[in-house]
PyMOL commands that place a pseudoatom at each C-alpha (Angstrom):
pseudoatom trace, name=CA, resn=UNK, resi=1, chain=A, elem=C, hetatm=0, pos=[-75.900, 48.696, -25.567]
pseudoatom trace, name=CA, resn=UNK, resi=2, chain=A, elem=C, hetatm=0, pos=[-74.920, 44.990, -24.911]
pseudoatom trace, name=CA, resn=UNK, resi=3, chain=A, elem=C, hetatm=0, pos=[-76.539, 42.588, -26.693]
pseudoatom trace, name=CA, resn=UNK, resi=4, chain=A, elem=C, hetatm=0, pos=[-77.010, 38.842, -25.007]
pseudoatom trace, name=CA, resn=UNK, resi=5, chain=A, elem=C, hetatm=0, pos=[-77.219, 35.878, -27.401]
pseudoatom trace, name=CA, resn=UNK, resi=6, chain=A, elem=C, hetatm=0, pos=[-77.898, 32.547, -26.316]
pseudoatom trace, name=CA, resn=UNK, resi=7, chain=A, elem=C, hetatm=0, pos=[-77.215, 29.290, -28.536]
pseudoatom trace, name=CA, resn=UNK, resi=8, chain=A, elem=C, hetatm=0, pos=[-79.422, 26.627, -27.672]
pseudoatom trace, name=CA, resn=UNK, resi=9, chain=A, elem=C, hetatm=0, pos=[-78.234, 22.962, -28.408]
pseudoatom trace, name=CA, resn=UNK, resi=10, chain=A, elem=C, hetatm=0, pos=[-78.695, 19.474, -27.573]
pseudoatom trace, name=CA, resn=UNK, resi=11, chain=A, elem=C, hetatm=0, pos=[-75.625, 18.460, -25.346]
pseudoatom trace, name=CA, resn=UNK, resi=12, chain=A, elem=C, hetatm=0, pos=[-73.250, 21.540, -25.867]
pseudoatom trace, name=CA, resn=UNK, resi=13, chain=A, elem=C, hetatm=0, pos=[-70.144, 19.563, -27.485]
pseudoatom trace, name=CA, resn=UNK, resi=14, chain=A, elem=C, hetatm=0, pos=[-69.729, 21.156, -30.653]
pseudoatom trace, name=CA, resn=UNK, resi=15, chain=A, elem=C, hetatm=0, pos=[-71.726, 24.257, -29.910]
pseudoatom trace, name=CA, resn=UNK, resi=16, chain=A, elem=C, hetatm=0, pos=[-68.976, 25.115, -27.379]
pseudoatom trace, name=CA, resn=UNK, resi=17, chain=A, elem=C, hetatm=0, pos=[-66.444, 25.307, -30.362]
pseudoatom trace, name=CA, resn=UNK, resi=18, chain=A, elem=C, hetatm=0, pos=[-68.851, 27.615, -32.224]
pseudoatom trace, name=CA, resn=UNK, resi=19, chain=A, elem=C, hetatm=0, pos=[-69.641, 29.914, -29.423]
pseudoatom trace, name=CA, resn=UNK, resi=20, chain=A, elem=C, hetatm=0, pos=[-65.648, 30.340, -28.956]
pseudoatom trace, name=CA, resn=UNK, resi=21, chain=A, elem=C, hetatm=0, pos=[-65.249, 31.319, -32.429]
pseudoatom trace, name=CA, resn=UNK, resi=22, chain=A, elem=C, hetatm=0, pos=[-68.314, 33.539, -32.073]
pseudoatom trace, name=CA, resn=UNK, resi=23, chain=A, elem=C, hetatm=0, pos=[-66.634, 35.216, -28.892]
pseudoatom trace, name=CA, resn=UNK, resi=24, chain=A, elem=C, hetatm=0, pos=[-63.439, 35.709, -30.694]
pseudoatom trace, name=CA, resn=UNK, resi=25, chain=A, elem=C, hetatm=0, pos=[-65.132, 37.529, -33.430]
pseudoatom trace, name=CA, resn=UNK, resi=26, chain=A, elem=C, hetatm=0, pos=[-66.792, 39.725, -31.228]
pseudoatom trace, name=CA, resn=UNK, resi=27, chain=A, elem=C, hetatm=0, pos=[-63.612, 40.623, -29.553]
pseudoatom trace, name=CA, resn=UNK, resi=28, chain=A, elem=C, hetatm=0, pos=[-61.469, 40.999, -32.405]
pseudoatom trace, name=CA, resn=UNK, resi=29, chain=A, elem=C, hetatm=0, pos=[-64.301, 43.291, -34.071]
pseudoatom trace, name=CA, resn=UNK, resi=30, chain=A, elem=C, hetatm=0, pos=[-64.832, 45.324, -30.688]
pseudoatom trace, name=CA, resn=UNK, resi=31, chain=A, elem=C, hetatm=0, pos=[-68.951, 44.125, -30.815]
pseudoatom trace, name=CA, resn=UNK, resi=32, chain=A, elem=C, hetatm=0, pos=[-70.397, 44.548, -27.549]
pseudoatom trace, name=CA, resn=UNK, resi=33, chain=A, elem=C, hetatm=0, pos=[-71.944, 41.233, -27.704]
pseudoatom trace, name=CA, resn=UNK, resi=34, chain=A, elem=C, hetatm=0, pos=[-72.096, 38.300, -24.899]
pseudoatom trace, name=CA, resn=UNK, resi=35, chain=A, elem=C, hetatm=0, pos=[-72.619, 34.762, -26.301]
pseudoatom trace, name=CA, resn=UNK, resi=36, chain=A, elem=C, hetatm=0, pos=[-73.115, 31.964, -24.090]
pseudoatom trace, name=CA, resn=UNK, resi=37, chain=A, elem=C, hetatm=0, pos=[-74.728, 28.480, -24.790]
pseudoatom trace, name=CA, resn=UNK, resi=38, chain=A, elem=C, hetatm=0, pos=[-76.741, 25.811, -23.084]
pseudoatom trace, name=CA, resn=UNK, resi=39, chain=A, elem=C, hetatm=0, pos=[-78.928, 22.899, -23.742]
pseudoatom trace, name=CA, resn=UNK, resi=40, chain=A, elem=C, hetatm=0, pos=[-82.362, 22.919, -24.268]
pseudoatom trace, name=CA, resn=UNK, resi=41, chain=A, elem=C, hetatm=0, pos=[-83.570, 21.322, -21.061]
pseudoatom trace, name=CA, resn=UNK, resi=42, chain=A, elem=C, hetatm=0, pos=[-81.776, 24.521, -19.035]
pseudoatom trace, name=CA, resn=UNK, resi=43, chain=A, elem=C, hetatm=0, pos=[-82.729, 27.334, -21.370]
pseudoatom trace, name=CA, resn=UNK, resi=44, chain=A, elem=C, hetatm=0, pos=[-86.257, 28.056, -20.627]
pseudoatom trace, name=CA, resn=UNK, resi=45, chain=A, elem=C, hetatm=0, pos=[-85.423, 29.605, -17.219]
pseudoatom trace, name=CA, resn=UNK, resi=46, chain=A, elem=C, hetatm=0, pos=[-82.948, 32.183, -18.969]
pseudoatom trace, name=CA, resn=UNK, resi=47, chain=A, elem=C, hetatm=0, pos=[-84.859, 33.247, -21.842]
pseudoatom trace, name=CA, resn=UNK, resi=48, chain=A, elem=C, hetatm=0, pos=[-85.661, 36.647, -20.301]
pseudoatom trace, name=CA, resn=UNK, resi=49, chain=A, elem=C, hetatm=0, pos=[-82.032, 37.383, -19.899]
pseudoatom trace, name=CA, resn=UNK, resi=50, chain=A, elem=C, hetatm=0, pos=[-81.294, 37.117, -23.504]
pseudoatom trace, name=CA, resn=UNK, resi=51, chain=A, elem=C, hetatm=0, pos=[-81.972, 39.501, -26.592]
pseudoatom trace, name=CA, resn=UNK, resi=52, chain=A, elem=C, hetatm=0, pos=[-81.548, 36.997, -29.132]
pseudoatom trace, name=CA, resn=UNK, resi=53, chain=A, elem=C, hetatm=0, pos=[-81.383, 33.125, -29.536]
pseudoatom trace, name=CA, resn=UNK, resi=54, chain=A, elem=C, hetatm=0, pos=[-79.623, 30.627, -32.092]
pseudoatom trace, name=CA, resn=UNK, resi=55, chain=A, elem=C, hetatm=0, pos=[-80.637, 27.075, -32.483]
pseudoatom trace, name=CA, resn=UNK, resi=56, chain=A, elem=C, hetatm=0, pos=[-77.906, 24.618, -33.546]
pseudoatom trace, name=CA, resn=UNK, resi=57, chain=A, elem=C, hetatm=0, pos=[-79.199, 22.717, -36.815]
pseudoatom trace, name=CA, resn=UNK, resi=58, chain=A, elem=C, hetatm=0, pos=[-79.949, 19.423, -34.822]
pseudoatom trace, name=CA, resn=UNK, resi=59, chain=A, elem=C, hetatm=0, pos=[-82.462, 21.601, -32.688]
pseudoatom trace, name=CA, resn=UNK, resi=60, chain=A, elem=C, hetatm=0, pos=[-84.467, 22.884, -35.710]
pseudoatom trace, name=CA, resn=UNK, resi=61, chain=A, elem=C, hetatm=0, pos=[-87.439, 20.958, -34.832]
pseudoatom trace, name=CA, resn=UNK, resi=62, chain=A, elem=C, hetatm=0, pos=[-88.090, 22.997, -31.489]
pseudoatom trace, name=CA, resn=UNK, resi=63, chain=A, elem=C, hetatm=0, pos=[-87.912, 26.317, -33.633]
pseudoatom trace, name=CA, resn=UNK, resi=64, chain=A, elem=C, hetatm=0, pos=[-91.728, 27.106, -33.466]
pseudoatom trace, name=CA, resn=UNK, resi=65, chain=A, elem=C, hetatm=0, pos=[-92.228, 26.114, -29.756]
pseudoatom trace, name=CA, resn=UNK, resi=66, chain=A, elem=C, hetatm=0, pos=[-89.241, 28.132, -28.814]
pseudoatom trace, name=CA, resn=UNK, resi=67, chain=A, elem=C, hetatm=0, pos=[-89.910, 31.067, -30.729]
pseudoatom trace, name=CA, resn=UNK, resi=68, chain=A, elem=C, hetatm=0, pos=[-93.228, 31.368, -29.093]
pseudoatom trace, name=CA, resn=UNK, resi=69, chain=A, elem=C, hetatm=0, pos=[-91.678, 30.945, -25.744]
pseudoatom trace, name=CA, resn=UNK, resi=70, chain=A, elem=C, hetatm=0, pos=[-89.205, 33.655, -26.401]
pseudoatom trace, name=CA, resn=UNK, resi=71, chain=A, elem=C, hetatm=0, pos=[-91.842, 35.896, -26.790]
pseudoatom trace, name=CA, resn=UNK, resi=72, chain=A, elem=C, hetatm=0, pos=[-90.987, 37.674, -30.317]
pseudoatom trace, name=CA, resn=UNK, resi=73, chain=A, elem=C, hetatm=0, pos=[-87.286, 38.153, -29.681]
pseudoatom trace, name=CA, resn=UNK, resi=74, chain=A, elem=C, hetatm=0, pos=[-84.869, 37.226, -32.722]
pseudoatom trace, name=CA, resn=UNK, resi=75, chain=A, elem=C, hetatm=0, pos=[-84.416, 33.464, -33.202]
pseudoatom trace, name=CA, resn=UNK, resi=76, chain=A, elem=C, hetatm=0, pos=[-82.430, 31.836, -36.027]
pseudoatom trace, name=CA, resn=UNK, resi=77, chain=A, elem=C, hetatm=0, pos=[-81.546, 28.273, -36.838]
pseudoatom trace, name=CA, resn=UNK, resi=78, chain=A, elem=C, hetatm=0, pos=[-77.728, 28.278, -37.573]
pseudoatom trace, name=CA, resn=UNK, resi=79, chain=A, elem=C, hetatm=0, pos=[-77.144, 27.064, -41.220]
pseudoatom trace, name=CA, resn=UNK, resi=80, chain=A, elem=C, hetatm=0, pos=[-75.630, 23.659, -41.484]
pseudoatom trace, name=CA, resn=UNK, resi=81, chain=A, elem=C, hetatm=0, pos=[-72.666, 25.279, -43.419]
pseudoatom trace, name=CA, resn=UNK, resi=82, chain=A, elem=C, hetatm=0, pos=[-71.976, 27.632, -40.702]
pseudoatom trace, name=CA, resn=UNK, resi=83, chain=A, elem=C, hetatm=0, pos=[-72.216, 25.077, -38.085]
pseudoatom trace, name=CA, resn=UNK, resi=84, chain=A, elem=C, hetatm=0, pos=[-70.005, 22.605, -40.041]
pseudoatom trace, name=CA, resn=UNK, resi=85, chain=A, elem=C, hetatm=0, pos=[-67.086, 25.072, -40.779]
pseudoatom trace, name=CA, resn=UNK, resi=86, chain=A, elem=C, hetatm=0, pos=[-67.595, 26.671, -37.107]
pseudoatom trace, name=CA, resn=UNK, resi=87, chain=A, elem=C, hetatm=0, pos=[-67.947, 30.152, -38.691]
pseudoatom trace, name=CA, resn=UNK, resi=88, chain=A, elem=C, hetatm=0, pos=[-68.639, 32.330, -35.759]
pseudoatom trace, name=CA, resn=UNK, resi=89, chain=A, elem=C, hetatm=0, pos=[-68.206, 35.321, -37.800]
pseudoatom trace, name=CA, resn=UNK, resi=90, chain=A, elem=C, hetatm=0, pos=[-71.020, 34.550, -40.225]
pseudoatom trace, name=CA, resn=UNK, resi=91, chain=A, elem=C, hetatm=0, pos=[-73.525, 33.550, -37.408]
pseudoatom trace, name=CA, resn=UNK, resi=92, chain=A, elem=C, hetatm=0, pos=[-72.730, 36.680, -35.350]
pseudoatom trace, name=CA, resn=UNK, resi=93, chain=A, elem=C, hetatm=0, pos=[-73.540, 38.759, -38.600]
pseudoatom trace, name=CA, resn=UNK, resi=94, chain=A, elem=C, hetatm=0, pos=[-76.782, 36.956, -39.416]
pseudoatom trace, name=CA, resn=UNK, resi=95, chain=A, elem=C, hetatm=0, pos=[-78.110, 37.287, -35.970]
pseudoatom trace, name=CA, resn=UNK, resi=96, chain=A, elem=C, hetatm=0, pos=[-77.226, 40.983, -35.731]
pseudoatom trace, name=CA, resn=UNK, resi=97, chain=A, elem=C, hetatm=0, pos=[-79.039, 41.531, -38.949]
pseudoatom trace, name=CA, resn=UNK, resi=98, chain=A, elem=C, hetatm=0, pos=[-82.203, 40.647, -37.007]
pseudoatom trace, name=CA, resn=UNK, resi=99, chain=A, elem=C, hetatm=0, pos=[-81.587, 43.372, -34.651]
pseudoatom trace, name=CA, resn=UNK, resi=100, chain=A, elem=C, hetatm=0, pos=[-80.991, 45.607, -37.733]
pseudoatom trace, name=CA, resn=UNK, resi=101, chain=A, elem=C, hetatm=0, pos=[-84.147, 44.824, -39.264]
pseudoatom trace, name=CA, resn=UNK, resi=102, chain=A, elem=C, hetatm=0, pos=[-85.940, 45.342, -36.292]
pseudoatom trace, name=CA, resn=UNK, resi=103, chain=A, elem=C, hetatm=0, pos=[-84.869, 49.077, -36.077]
for i in range(1, 103): cmd.bond("trace and resi %d" % i, "trace and resi %d" % (i + 1))
show_as sticks, trace
zoom trace
């Protein structure tokens, strides 16, 4: 079953590069995952459409509030190292581990 992941960011400039790398990792590894990104100001109206959420490191201060708003769906803050290296593979592995933990 396809998983839909939303990366929530401030403006989307650097997040777009990370999401591109995440999509490439999914395609290369035949993972049935859709990854998108959008600024926090637009995200709440789309929470119901996604299975999991990632916050860019600069959005860490919103973690508690967004966690309540997404109703128990997986939510992770992207680690600074992964974000700085644009390591889409690592980010995908970490969010997918959240799904594995719920099974």
